[in-house]
N, CA, C and O atoms as a Maestro MAE file, in Angstrom:
{
 s_m_m2io_version
 :::
 2.0.0
}

f_m_ct {
 s_m_title
 :::
 protein
 m_atom[260] {
  # First column is atom index #
  i_m_mmod_type
  r_m_x_coord
  r_m_y_coord
  r_m_z_coord
  i_m_residue_number
  s_m_chain_name
  s_m_pdb_residue_name
  s_m_pdb_atom_name
  i_m_atomic_number
  :::
  1 25 23.923 24.200 25.445 1 A "UNK " " N  " 7
  2 3 23.959 22.785 25.760 1 A "UNK " " CA " 6
  3 2 22.890 22.068 24.942 1 A "UNK " " C  " 6
  4 15 21.736 22.496 24.909 1 A "UNK " " O  " 8
  5 25 23.269 21.002 24.299 2 A "UNK " " N  " 7
  6 3 22.341 20.202 23.503 2 A "UNK " " CA " 6
  7 2 21.792 19.082 24.370 2 A "UNK " " C  " 6
  8 15 22.544 18.260 24.893 2 A "UNK " " O  " 8
  9 25 20.484 19.058 24.514 3 A "UNK " " N  " 7
  10 3 19.841 18.055 25.343 3 A "UNK " " CA " 6
  11 2 18.678 17.460 24.564 3 A "UNK " " C  " 6
  12 15 17.704 18.155 24.277 3 A "UNK " " O  " 8
  13 25 18.771 16.182 24.221 4 A "UNK " " N  " 7
  14 3 17.760 15.514 23.421 4 A "UNK " " CA " 6
  15 2 16.775 14.818 24.354 4 A "UNK " " C  " 6
  16 15 17.051 13.723 24.845 4 A "UNK " " O  " 8
  17 25 15.647 15.438 24.596 5 A "UNK " " N  " 7
  18 3 14.646 14.886 25.484 5 A "UNK " " CA " 6
  19 2 13.339 14.722 24.711 5 A "UNK " " C  " 6
  20 15 12.777 15.700 24.217 5 A "UNK " " O  " 8
  21 25 12.866 13.500 24.611 6 A "UNK " " N  " 7
  22 3 11.655 13.218 23.851 6 A "UNK " " CA " 6
  23 2 10.448 13.887 24.489 6 A "UNK " " C  " 6
  24 15 9.575 14.391 23.782 6 A "UNK " " O  " 8
  25 25 10.389 13.899 25.798 7 A "UNK " " N  " 7
  26 3 9.250 14.497 26.475 7 A "UNK " " CA " 6
  27 2 9.190 16.011 26.260 7 A "UNK " " C  " 6
  28 15 8.110 16.586 26.123 7 A "UNK " " O  " 8
  29 25 10.340 16.632 26.234 8 A "UNK " " N  " 7
  30 3 10.378 18.077 26.002 8 A "UNK " " CA " 6
  31 2 9.916 18.384 24.579 8 A "UNK " " C  " 6
  32 15 9.166 19.336 24.365 8 A "UNK " " O  " 8
  33 25 10.353 17.595 23.617 9 A "UNK " " N  " 7
  34 3 9.916 17.809 22.242 9 A "UNK " " CA " 6
  35 2 8.424 17.567 22.093 9 A "UNK " " C  " 6
  36 15 7.740 18.323 21.403 9 A "UNK " " O  " 8
  37 25 7.912 16.523 22.730 10 A "UNK " " N  " 7
  38 3 6.490 16.221 22.632 10 A "UNK " " CA " 6
  39 2 5.650 17.319 23.259 10 A "UNK " " C  " 6
  40 15 4.622 17.707 22.703 10 A "UNK " " O  " 8
  41 25 6.069 17.822 24.400 11 A "UNK " " N  " 7
  42 3 5.294 18.889 25.045 11 A "UNK " " CA " 6
  43 2 5.365 20.184 24.240 11 A "UNK " " C  " 6
  44 15 4.393 20.938 24.192 11 A "UNK " " O  " 8
  45 25 6.503 20.444 23.611 12 A "UNK " " N  " 7
  46 3 6.612 21.627 22.753 12 A "UNK " " CA " 6
  47 2 5.687 21.498 21.555 12 A "UNK " " C  " 6
  48 15 4.992 22.448 21.195 12 A "UNK " " O  " 8
  49 25 5.680 20.333 20.943 13 A "UNK " " N  " 7
  50 3 4.800 20.097 19.797 13 A "UNK " " CA " 6
  51 2 3.335 20.212 20.212 13 A "UNK " " C  " 6
  52 15 2.532 20.787 19.478 13 A "UNK " " O  " 8
  53 25 2.980 19.681 21.364 14 A "UNK " " N  " 7
  54 3 1.609 19.781 21.858 14 A "UNK " " CA " 6
  55 2 1.227 21.234 22.122 14 A "UNK " " C  " 6
  56 15 0.109 21.648 21.815 14 A "UNK " " O  " 8
  57 25 2.145 22.004 22.686 15 A "UNK " " N  " 7
  58 3 1.877 23.414 22.948 15 A "UNK " " CA " 6
  59 2 1.686 24.208 21.670 15 A "UNK " " C  " 6
  60 15 0.800 25.060 21.590 15 A "UNK " " O  " 8
  61 25 2.517 23.932 20.665 16 A "UNK " " N  " 7
  62 3 2.363 24.610 19.384 16 A "UNK " " CA " 6
  63 2 1.031 24.224 18.745 16 A "UNK " " C  " 6
  64 15 0.349 25.065 18.159 16 A "UNK " " O  " 8
  65 25 0.671 22.960 18.861 17 A "UNK " " N  " 7
  66 3 -0.614 22.503 18.330 17 A "UNK " " CA " 6
  67 2 -1.792 23.201 18.994 17 A "UNK " " C  " 6
  68 15 -2.754 23.574 18.324 17 A "UNK " " O  " 8
  69 25 -1.719 23.377 20.301 18 A "UNK " " N  " 7
  70 3 -2.794 24.084 21.008 18 A "UNK " " CA " 6
  71 2 -2.902 25.537 20.573 18 A "UNK " " C  " 6
  72 15 -4.003 26.061 20.401 18 A "UNK " " O  " 8
  73 25 -1.770 26.178 20.398 19 A "UNK " " N  " 7
  74 3 -1.781 27.574 19.944 19 A "UNK " " CA " 6
  75 2 -2.405 27.665 18.556 19 A "UNK " " C  " 6
  76 15 -3.201 28.566 18.290 19 A "UNK " " O  " 8
  77 25 -2.047 26.734 17.670 20 A "UNK " " N  " 7
  78 3 -2.620 26.743 16.328 20 A "UNK " " CA " 6
  79 2 -4.117 26.464 16.355 20 A "UNK " " C  " 6
  80 15 -4.870 27.066 15.589 20 A "UNK " " O  " 8
  81 25 -4.558 25.562 17.226 21 A "UNK " " N  " 7
  82 3 -5.985 25.265 17.320 21 A "UNK " " CA " 6
  83 2 -6.786 26.471 17.799 21 A "UNK " " C  " 6
  84 15 -7.921 26.676 17.370 21 A "UNK " " O  " 8
  85 25 -6.201 27.262 18.679 22 A "UNK " " N  " 7
  86 3 -6.889 28.440 19.190 22 A "UNK " " CA " 6
  87 2 -7.027 29.489 18.086 22 A "UNK " " C  " 6
  88 15 -8.027 30.206 18.032 22 A "UNK " " O  " 8
  89 25 -6.033 29.579 17.212 23 A "UNK " " N  " 7
  90 3 -6.057 30.612 16.186 23 A "UNK " " CA " 6
  91 2 -6.961 30.261 15.009 23 A "UNK " " C  " 6
  92 15 -7.440 31.160 14.319 23 A "UNK " " O  " 8
  93 25 -7.202 28.992 14.768 24 A "UNK " " N  " 7
  94 3 -8.034 28.593 13.642 24 A "UNK " " CA " 6
  95 2 -9.495 28.551 14.044 24 A "UNK " " C  " 6
  96 15 -9.836 28.425 15.220 24 A "UNK " " O  " 8
  97 25 -10.347 28.659 13.040 25 A "UNK " " N  " 7
  98 3 -11.772 28.493 13.287 25 A "UNK " " CA " 6
  99 2 -12.080 27.003 13.429 25 A "UNK " " C  " 6
  100 15 -11.321 26.152 12.967 25 A "UNK " " O  " 8
  101 25 -13.192 26.709 14.069 26 A "UNK " " N  " 7
  102 3 -13.552 25.319 14.329 26 A "UNK " " CA " 6
  103 2 -13.760 24.540 13.030 26 A "UNK " " C  " 6
  104 15 -13.383 23.372 12.941 26 A "UNK " " O  " 8
  105 25 -14.355 25.178 12.030 27 A "UNK " " N  " 7
  106 3 -14.596 24.490 10.762 27 A "UNK " " CA " 6
  107 2 -13.291 24.171 10.033 27 A "UNK " " C  " 6
  108 15 -13.170 23.126 9.394 27 A "UNK " " O  " 8
  109 25 -12.326 25.069 10.131 28 A "UNK " " N  " 7
  110 3 -11.040 24.829 9.485 28 A "UNK " " CA " 6
  111 2 -10.315 23.656 10.127 28 A "UNK " " C  " 6
  112 15 -9.710 22.843 9.428 28 A "UNK " " O  " 8
  113 25 -10.368 23.563 11.439 29 A "UNK " " N  " 7
  114 3 -9.709 22.466 12.142 29 A "UNK " " CA " 6
  115 2 -10.352 21.139 11.754 29 A "UNK " " C  " 6
  116 15 -9.648 20.166 11.484 29 A "UNK " " O  " 8
  117 25 -11.665 21.092 11.725 30 A "UNK " " N  " 7
  118 3 -12.362 19.869 11.354 30 A "UNK " " CA " 6
  119 2 -12.050 19.480 9.920 30 A "UNK " " C  " 6
  120 15 -11.837 18.304 9.624 30 A "UNK " " O  " 8
  121 25 -12.022 20.467 9.024 31 A "UNK " " N  " 7
  122 3 -11.710 20.189 7.623 31 A "UNK " " CA " 6
  123 2 -10.277 19.690 7.483 31 A "UNK " " C  " 6
  124 15 -10.012 18.776 6.701 31 A "UNK " " O  " 8
  125 25 -9.360 20.276 8.229 32 A "UNK " " N  " 7
  126 3 -7.959 19.851 8.177 32 A "UNK " " CA " 6
  127 2 -7.804 18.423 8.675 32 A "UNK " " C  " 6
  128 15 -7.074 17.634 8.077 32 A "UNK " " O  " 8
  129 25 -8.483 18.085 9.763 33 A "UNK " " N  " 7
  130 3 -8.402 16.732 10.307 33 A "UNK " " CA " 6
  131 2 -8.984 15.722 9.328 33 A "UNK " " C  " 6
  132 15 -8.403 14.658 9.116 33 A "UNK " " O  " 8
  133 25 -10.124 16.045 8.730 34 A "UNK " " N  " 7
  134 3 -10.739 15.129 7.769 34 A "UNK " " CA " 6
  135 2 -9.872 14.954 6.524 34 A "UNK " " C  " 6
  136 15 -9.711 13.835 6.036 34 A "UNK " " O  " 8
  137 25 -9.316 16.043 6.008 35 A "UNK " " N  " 7
  138 3 -8.461 15.937 4.828 35 A "UNK " " CA " 6
  139 2 -7.169 15.182 5.127 35 A "UNK " " C  " 6
  140 15 -6.675 14.439 4.279 35 A "UNK " " O  " 8
  141 25 -6.626 15.367 6.317 36 A "UNK " " N  " 7
  142 3 -5.420 14.623 6.689 36 A "UNK " " CA " 6
  143 2 -5.725 13.127 6.801 36 A "UNK " " C  " 6
  144 15 -4.926 12.296 6.369 36 A "UNK " " O  " 8
  145 25 -6.866 12.790 7.373 37 A "UNK " " N  " 7
  146 3 -7.262 11.388 7.456 37 A "UNK " " CA " 6
  147 2 -7.495 10.783 6.089 37 A "UNK " " C  " 6
  148 15 -7.082 9.653 5.831 37 A "UNK " " O  " 8
  149 25 -8.152 11.522 5.211 38 A "UNK " " N  " 7
  150 3 -8.396 11.048 3.852 38 A "UNK " " CA " 6
  151 2 -7.083 10.882 3.089 38 A "UNK " " C  " 6
  152 15 -6.908 9.906 2.359 38 A "UNK " " O  " 8
  153 25 -6.175 11.815 3.253 39 A "UNK " " N  " 7
  154 3 -4.873 11.715 2.603 39 A "UNK " " CA " 6
  155 2 -4.072 10.529 3.104 39 A "UNK " " C  " 6
  156 15 -3.432 9.833 2.316 39 A "UNK " " O  " 8
  157 25 -4.103 10.296 4.400 40 A "UNK " " N  " 7
  158 3 -3.395 9.150 4.964 40 A "UNK " " CA " 6
  159 2 -3.985 7.834 4.499 40 A "UNK " " C  " 6
  160 15 -3.253 6.901 4.172 40 A "UNK " " O  " 8
  161 25 -5.305 7.756 4.471 41 A "UNK " " N  " 7
  162 3 -5.965 6.524 4.031 41 A "UNK " " CA " 6
  163 2 -5.710 6.255 2.554 41 A "UNK " " C  " 6
  164 15 -5.467 5.112 2.168 41 A "UNK " " O  " 8
  165 25 -5.760 7.290 1.725 42 A "UNK " " N  " 7
  166 3 -5.513 7.079 0.298 42 A "UNK " " CA " 6
  167 2 -4.054 6.721 0.047 42 A "UNK " " C  " 6
  168 15 -3.771 5.914 -0.838 42 A "UNK " " O  " 8
  169 25 -3.135 7.286 0.788 43 A "UNK " " N  " 7
  170 3 -1.726 6.943 0.652 43 A "UNK " " CA " 6
  171 2 -1.485 5.495 1.047 43 A "UNK " " C  " 6
  172 15 -0.751 4.780 0.364 43 A "UNK " " O  " 8
  173 25 -2.089 5.058 2.130 44 A "UNK " " N  " 7
  174 3 -1.957 3.666 2.572 44 A "UNK " " CA " 6
  175 2 -2.561 2.715 1.537 44 A "UNK " " C  " 6
  176 15 -1.958 1.692 1.214 44 A "UNK " " O  " 8
  177 25 -3.732 3.040 1.021 45 A "UNK " " N  " 7
  178 3 -4.384 2.178 0.030 45 A "UNK " " CA " 6
  179 2 -3.540 2.092 -1.237 45 A "UNK " " C  " 6
  180 15 -3.389 1.007 -1.800 45 A "UNK " " O  " 8
  181 25 -2.991 3.203 -1.690 46 A "UNK " " N  " 7
  182 3 -2.164 3.205 -2.889 46 A "UNK " " CA " 6
  183 2 -0.910 2.358 -2.682 46 A "UNK " " C  " 6
  184 15 -0.518 1.610 -3.577 46 A "UNK " " O  " 8
  185 25 -0.281 2.467 -1.521 47 A "UNK " " N  " 7
  186 3 0.921 1.670 -1.269 47 A "UNK " " CA " 6
  187 2 0.593 0.182 -1.214 47 A "UNK " " C  " 6
  188 15 1.397 -0.645 -1.645 47 A "UNK " " O  " 8
  189 25 -0.578 -0.165 -0.688 48 A "UNK " " N  " 7
  190 3 -0.980 -1.576 -0.664 48 A "UNK " " CA " 6
  191 2 -1.247 -2.101 -2.067 48 A "UNK " " C  " 6
  192 15 -0.903 -3.244 -2.369 48 A "UNK " " O  " 8
  193 25 -1.851 -1.291 -2.928 49 A "UNK " " N  " 7
  194 3 -2.105 -1.698 -4.316 49 A "UNK " " CA " 6
  195 2 -0.782 -1.894 -5.051 49 A "UNK " " C  " 6
  196 15 -0.627 -2.864 -5.793 49 A "UNK " " O  " 8
  197 25 0.170 -0.988 -4.854 50 A "UNK " " N  " 7
  198 3 1.472 -1.120 -5.499 50 A "UNK " " CA " 6
  199 2 2.178 -2.384 -5.015 50 A "UNK " " C  " 6
  200 15 2.776 -3.098 -5.820 50 A "UNK " " O  " 8
  201 25 2.119 -2.671 -3.722 51 A "UNK " " N  " 7
  202 3 2.732 -3.893 -3.198 51 A "UNK " " CA " 6
  203 2 2.063 -5.133 -3.773 51 A "UNK " " C  " 6
  204 15 2.745 -6.119 -4.052 51 A "UNK " " O  " 8
  205 25 0.752 -5.109 -3.955 52 A "UNK " " N  " 7
  206 3 0.031 -6.236 -4.532 52 A "UNK " " CA " 6
  207 2 0.422 -6.443 -5.992 52 A "UNK " " C  " 6
  208 15 0.597 -7.579 -6.433 52 A "UNK " " O  " 8
  209 25 0.558 -5.360 -6.737 53 A "UNK " " N  " 7
  210 3 0.978 -5.457 -8.129 53 A "UNK " " CA " 6
  211 2 2.393 -6.034 -8.229 53 A "UNK " " C  " 6
  212 15 2.656 -6.898 -9.065 53 A "UNK " " O  " 8
  213 25 3.285 -5.562 -7.389 54 A "UNK " " N  " 7
  214 3 4.655 -6.082 -7.383 54 A "UNK " " CA " 6
  215 2 4.666 -7.559 -7.010 54 A "UNK " " C  " 6
  216 15 5.423 -8.338 -7.590 54 A "UNK " " O  " 8
  217 25 3.840 -7.950 -6.053 55 A "UNK " " N  " 7
  218 3 3.750 -9.353 -5.649 55 A "UNK " " CA " 6
  219 2 3.302 -10.218 -6.825 55 A "UNK " " C  " 6
  220 15 3.891 -11.270 -7.073 55 A "UNK " " O  " 8
  221 25 2.267 -9.789 -7.553 56 A "UNK " " N  " 7
  222 3 1.784 -10.558 -8.695 56 A "UNK " " CA " 6
  223 2 2.813 -10.612 -9.820 56 A "UNK " " C  " 6
  224 15 2.968 -11.645 -10.472 56 A "UNK " " O  " 8
  225 25 3.514 -9.506 -10.049 57 A "UNK " " N  " 7
  226 3 4.534 -9.499 -11.101 57 A "UNK " " CA " 6
  227 2 5.659 -10.464 -10.743 57 A "UNK " " C  " 6
  228 15 6.122 -11.219 -11.598 57 A "UNK " " O  " 8
  229 25 6.099 -10.446 -9.498 58 A "UNK " " N  " 7
  230 3 7.177 -11.344 -9.078 58 A "UNK " " CA " 6
  231 2 6.753 -12.804 -9.182 58 A "UNK " " C  " 6
  232 15 7.529 -13.643 -9.639 58 A "UNK " " O  " 8
  233 25 5.535 -13.112 -8.766 59 A "UNK " " N  " 7
  234 3 5.095 -14.508 -8.756 59 A "UNK " " CA " 6
  235 2 4.710 -15.015 -10.139 59 A "UNK " " C  " 6
  236 15 4.918 -16.192 -10.435 59 A "UNK " " O  " 8
  237 25 4.172 -14.190 -10.965 60 A "UNK " " N  " 7
  238 3 3.665 -14.652 -12.246 60 A "UNK " " CA " 6
  239 2 4.745 -14.680 -13.321 60 A "UNK " " C  " 6
  240 15 4.915 -15.695 -13.997 60 A "UNK " " O  " 8
  241 25 5.476 -13.583 -13.488 61 A "UNK " " N  " 7
  242 3 6.392 -13.492 -14.610 61 A "UNK " " CA " 6
  243 2 7.843 -13.795 -14.236 61 A "UNK " " C  " 6
  244 15 8.595 -14.311 -15.063 61 A "UNK " " O  " 8
  245 25 8.232 -13.492 -13.041 62 A "UNK " " N  " 7
  246 3 9.631 -13.694 -12.701 62 A "UNK " " CA " 6
  247 2 9.919 -15.085 -12.140 62 A "UNK " " C  " 6
  248 15 11.077 -15.502 -12.096 62 A "UNK " " O  " 8
  249 25 8.893 -15.801 -11.716 63 A "UNK " " N  " 7
  250 3 9.100 -17.132 -11.142 63 A "UNK " " CA " 6
  251 2 9.098 -18.227 -12.201 63 A "UNK " " C  " 6
  252 15 9.520 -19.346 -11.910 63 A "UNK " " O  " 8
  253 25 8.644 -17.949 -13.409 64 A "UNK " " N  " 7
  254 3 8.594 -18.965 -14.457 64 A "UNK " " CA " 6
  255 2 10.016 -19.285 -14.935 64 A "UNK " " C  " 6
  256 15 10.789 -18.408 -15.320 64 A "UNK " " O  " 8
  257 25 10.312 -20.566 -14.890 65 A "UNK " " N  " 7
  258 3 11.649 -21.002 -15.337 65 A "UNK " " CA " 6
  259 2 11.528 -22.133 -16.295 65 A "UNK " " C  " 6
  260 15 12.538 -22.639 -16.783 65 A "UNK " " O  " 8
  :::
 }
 m_bond[259] {
  # First column is bond index #
  i_m_from
  i_m_to
  i_m_order
  :::
  1 1 2 1
  2 2 3 1
  3 3 4 2
  4 3 5 1
  5 5 6 1
  6 6 7 1
  7 7 8 2
  8 7 9 1
  9 9 10 1
  10 10 11 1
  11 11 12 2
  12 11 13 1
  13 13 14 1
  14 14 15 1
  15 15 16 2
  16 15 17 1
  17 17 18 1
  18 18 19 1
  19 19 20 2
  20 19 21 1
  21 21 22 1
  22 22 23 1
  23 23 24 2
  24 23 25 1
  25 25 26 1
  26 26 27 1
  27 27 28 2
  28 27 29 1
  29 29 30 1
  30 30 31 1
  31 31 32 2
  32 31 33 1
  33 33 34 1
  34 34 35 1
  35 35 36 2
  36 35 37 1
  37 37 38 1
  38 38 39 1
  39 39 40 2
  40 39 41 1
  41 41 42 1
  42 42 43 1
  43 43 44 2
  44 43 45 1
  45 45 46 1
  46 46 47 1
  47 47 48 2
  48 47 49 1
  49 49 50 1
  50 50 51 1
  51 51 52 2
  52 51 53 1
  53 53 54 1
  54 54 55 1
  55 55 56 2
  56 55 57 1
  57 57 58 1
  58 58 59 1
  59 59 60 2
  60 59 61 1
  61 61 62 1
  62 62 63 1
  63 63 64 2
  64 63 65 1
  65 65 66 1
  66 66 67 1
  67 67 68 2
  68 67 69 1
  69 69 70 1
  70 70 71 1
  71 71 72 2
  72 71 73 1
  73 73 74 1
  74 74 75 1
  75 75 76 2
  76 75 77 1
  77 77 78 1
  78 78 79 1
  79 79 80 2
  80 79 81 1
  81 81 82 1
  82 82 83 1
  83 83 84 2
  84 83 85 1
  85 85 86 1
  86 86 87 1
  87 87 88 2
  88 87 89 1
  89 89 90 1
  90 90 91 1
  91 91 92 2
  92 91 93 1
  93 93 94 1
  94 94 95 1
  95 95 96 2
  96 95 97 1
  97 97 98 1
  98 98 99 1
  99 99 100 2
  100 99 101 1
  101 101 102 1
  102 102 103 1
  103 103 104 2
  104 103 105 1
  105 105 106 1
  106 106 107 1
  107 107 108 2
  108 107 109 1
  109 109 110 1
  110 110 111 1
  111 111 112 2
  112 111 113 1
  113 113 114 1
  114 114 115 1
  115 115 116 2
  116 115 117 1
  117 117 118 1
  118 118 119 1
  119 119 120 2
  120 119 121 1
  121 121 122 1
  122 122 123 1
  123 123 124 2
  124 123 125 1
  125 125 126 1
  126 126 127 1
  127 127 128 2
  128 127 129 1
  129 129 130 1
  130 130 131 1
  131 131 132 2
  132 131 133 1
  133 133 134 1
  134 134 135 1
  135 135 136 2
  136 135 137 1
  137 137 138 1
  138 138 139 1
  139 139 140 2
  140 139 141 1
  141 141 142 1
  142 142 143 1
  143 143 144 2
  144 143 145 1
  145 145 146 1
  146 146 147 1
  147 147 148 2
  148 147 149 1
  149 149 150 1
  150 150 151 1
  151 151 152 2
  152 151 153 1
  153 153 154 1
  154 154 155 1
  155 155 156 2
  156 155 157 1
  157 157 158 1
  158 158 159 1
  159 159 160 2
  160 159 161 1
  161 161 162 1
  162 162 163 1
  163 163 164 2
  164 163 165 1
  165 165 166 1
  166 166 167 1
  167 167 168 2
  168 167 169 1
  169 169 170 1
  170 170 171 1
  171 171 172 2
  172 171 173 1
  173 173 174 1
  174 174 175 1
  175 175 176 2
  176 175 177 1
  177 177 178 1
  178 178 179 1
  179 179 180 2
  180 179 181 1
  181 181 182 1
  182 182 183 1
  183 183 184 2
  184 183 185 1
  185 185 186 1
  186 186 187 1
  187 187 188 2
  188 187 189 1
  189 189 190 1
  190 190 191 1
  191 191 192 2
  192 191 193 1
  193 193 194 1
  194 194 195 1
  195 195 196 2
  196 195 197 1
  197 197 198 1
  198 198 199 1
  199 199 200 2
  200 199 201 1
  201 201 202 1
  202 202 203 1
  203 203 204 2
  204 203 205 1
  205 205 206 1
  206 206 207 1
  207 207 208 2
  208 207 209 1
  209 209 210 1
  210 210 211 1
  211 211 212 2
  212 211 213 1
  213 213 214 1
  214 214 215 1
  215 215 216 2
  216 215 217 1
  217 217 218 1
  218 218 219 1
  219 219 220 2
  220 219 221 1
  221 221 222 1
  222 222 223 1
  223 223 224 2
  224 223 225 1
  225 225 226 1
  226 226 227 1
  227 227 228 2
  228 227 229 1
  229 229 230 1
  230 230 231 1
  231 231 232 2
  232 231 233 1
  233 233 234 1
  234 234 235 1
  235 235 236 2
  236 235 237 1
  237 237 238 1
  238 238 239 1
  239 239 240 2
  240 239 241 1
  241 241 242 1
  242 242 243 1
  243 243 244 2
  244 243 245 1
  245 245 246 1
  246 246 247 1
  247 247 248 2
  248 247 249 1
  249 249 250 1
  250 250 251 1
  251 251 252 2
  252 251 253 1
  253 253 254 1
  254 254 255 1
  255 255 256 2
  256 255 257 1
  257 257 258 1
  258 258 259 1
  259 259 260 2
  :::
 }
}
């Protein structure tokens, strides 16, 4: 039977996360969290820069008539 329950998926993911945290060393977990945060922040910053460049290109060169 296929049953799509968000709470069941979330609790399964949380349980898997706890098992992984127990198996890793404390320094590895901290390093992973910091690198994930840095990766997310750099990805967000890069996407904002690309959007800003596209905005300037559209307004400066494509709007001239």
